[in-house]
C-alpha positions in Angstrom: 8.0 3.2 -13.6 6.8 5.8 -16.1 5.4 5.4 -19.6 5.6 8.1 -22.2 2.2 8.7 -23.9 1.5 11.0 -26.8 -1.7 13.0 -26.2 -3.4 15.9 -28.0 -1.9 18.1 -25.2 1.7 16.8 -25.9 3.9 14.0 -24.6 3.1 13.0 -21.0 5.2 10.9 -18.6 2.7 8.8 -16.7 3.4 7.0 -13.4 1.9 3.6 -14.0 0.8 3.2 -10.4 -1.3 6.4 -10.7 -2.8 5.5 -14.1 -5.5 3.2 -12.8 -8.8 4.4 -14.1 -7.2 6.7 -16.7 -8.7 5.4 -20.0 -6.9 8.2 -21.8 -3.6 6.3 -21.3 -4.6 3.2 -23.4 -2.6 4.6 -26.3 0.5 4.1 -24.3 -0.3 0.6 -23.4 -1.5 1.3 -19.9 -4.6 -0.7 -18.9 -7.3 1.1 -17.0 -8.6 -2.2 -15.7 -8.0 -3.2 -12.1 -6.0 -6.4 -11.4 -8.4 -8.2 -9.0 -7.4 -11.1 -6.8 -9.8 -13.0 -4.6 -8.5 -14.4 -1.3 -10.3 -16.8 1.1 -9.8 -15.7 4.7 -10.3 -17.7 7.8 -10.2 -17.2 11.5 -6.4 -17.1 11.5 -6.5 -13.8 9.5 -6.8 -11.0 11.9 -6.1 -7.9 9.8 -5.4 -6.7 6.3 -3.1 -3.8 5.4 -3.5 -2.0 2.1 -0.8 0.6 1.6 0.9 2.6 -1.1 4.5 2.4 -2.1 5.1 5.4 0.0 4.6 3.2 3.0 5.9 -0.2 1.7 9.0 1.3 0.0 10.3 2.7 3.3 9.4 -0.5 5.2 11.3 -2.5 2.4 14.4 -0.7 3.4 14.0 -1.5 7.1 13.8 -5.3 6.6 15.6 -7.7 4.4 13.1 -9.5 2.2 9.3 -9.5 2.0 8.9 -12.1 4.8 10.8 -9.9 7.3 8.9 -6.8 6.2 5.6 -8.6 6.6 6.6 -9.8 10.1 7.6 -6.3 11.1 4.2 -4.8 9.9 2.3 -7.7 11.5 4.1 -7.0 14.8 3.3 -3.3 14.7 -0.3 -3.9 13.8 -0.7 -6.6 16.5 0.9 -4.5 19.2 -1.2 -1.5 18.3 -4.4 -3.6 18.3 -3.5 -5.1 21.7 -3.1 -1.6 23.0 -6.7 -0.9 21.9 -6.0 1.3 19.0 -8.5 1.7 16.2 -7.8 0.6 12.6 -7.5 4.3 11.6 -4.9 4.9 14.4 -2.9 1.9 13.3 -2.9 3.0 9.6 -1.9 6.5 10.7 1.0 4.9 12.8 2.3 3.0 9.7 2.3 6.2 7.6 4.0 8.1 10.4 6.6 5.3 10.7 7.4 5.6 7.0 7.8 9.4 7.4 10.0 8.9 10.5 12.2 6.5 8.6 12.8 9.0 5.8 10.0 8.4 3.4 9.4 11.2 0.9 6.8 9.7 -1.4 3.0 10.1 -1.0 1.9 7.6 1.7 -1.5 6.2 2.3 -2.7 3.2 4.3 -5.9 1.4 5.1 -6.0 -1.2 7.9 -9.0 -3.6 8.2 -9.3 -5.4 11.6 -10.9 -8.8 11.2 -12.4 -11.0 13.9 -11.5 -10.6 17.5 -7.7 -10.4 17.0 -7.0 -12.7 20.0 
């Protein structure tokens, strides 16, 4: 989604996802405030995946619905973790999967491994 914003340098088309922190876009109605959510995790939570739409968008196409997509990512992360891979290697694998499946957008991913994972 893009928003047109008039600036002293002319009219800019701003990608909303990339506008976080950009206070100069307030005039176009884009907030520079982060949307923060707090989650309470317990021992059943073994990892957290934070990824850009360049990863999730492709994975959306591989699975029907968010539940199927989440199960697919969970399976990939659990299998990689069981194989002894690091969080960085797992994140890299998700980005590579998106590229293999035809992703063309910028892709970034962070994986946090929580607890023992057993």
